N, C-alpha and C positions, 0 to 999 in steps of 0.2 A: 215316051211318056210312061210306059208300063214299068220301066226299071228305075224311074226317078225316085230318089229318096229325099225325105224331108228330115233335116238334122236339127234337133232342138239343142240350143246352146243354153245351158243353165247359167244365169247371171252370176251365181255364187262361184262357179268355176272360173269366172273372169275377175275374181276379186271383189265383186259387187256384194253389198250387204242389203238385207231386207229393210225397207223403209216404210213405216206406217204412221199415219196420223189418225188417232182415234180418241174417243172420249173415255175418261176414267174418273173414278172418285178420288179426290185428294184426301190428305190426312185429316183435314177439317170437315170432310163430308161433302164438300162442294163438287159439282161436276165440272171438269175442265178438259180442254183439248190438250193432248200430249203427243209427243213424237217418240216412236220406238224404232231403234236401229238394231237389227238382229235380236229382237224381243227384249232389248234393254232400253229403259226409259232415258231419254236425253234430259238431263236435269237443267232445264233452262226455261225461264219465264220472264215476262215483263212485269216490273213493279208498277201496277196500274195507278197507284196513288201518285207516284212521281211522274208518270206519263201524263196523267190528267193535269197536274200542276204545270208541267211544261207546255201542254197544249193551250193553257190559258194565257201564255205569253204572247199569243197572237199568231196569225197565219204565216208570217214571214219565218217563224221558227219551226212550223209544222213539218215541212219537207226535210229540214236538217235533222230534226229529231227522228223521223222515220228512217232516214238514211243511216243514222248512227245505230239505231236498233237493228237494221238489216246487216250492217257490218259486224256487229257483235254476234248476231245469230250465225252468220256464215263462219265466223271465226270459231264459235263453239262447236258447230257441226264438223268443221275441219279438224279441230283438236280431238273430238270424239272418234273420228275415223282414222286419225293419224296420217291424213293426207289433205292437201288443199282442194277445196271444192268452190264452186261459184254459185251464185244465185240461180243461174240457169240449170246447173246440176241438181239443185234442190227442187226446183220447179218440175224438172223431168222426173225426179224420184217420186214426187207426189203423184204424178200421173201413172208411172209404171210400177211403183212399189220397190224399186231398186236404186241404190246409189253407189 
């Protein structure tokens, strides 16, 4: 027990990047939630007007619209990182701060 060492592994040394979800002021002065990967903003957002119009189409379209948004988001994060990620990778990154 006396000679045991605890080794800290830096996620950055394993090719991981810092992942943060935080509030920021947009160009028009509105407060919005944004994703930062290694302190660089992920330029991605939902067109809320189109989203609301699509939601008016009825509940049978709601899940399909949400699935489509999720797929585009995963693709955008993957492109930004230069490697394929999954929704579970993103959920884990939100919890741990690393992706």
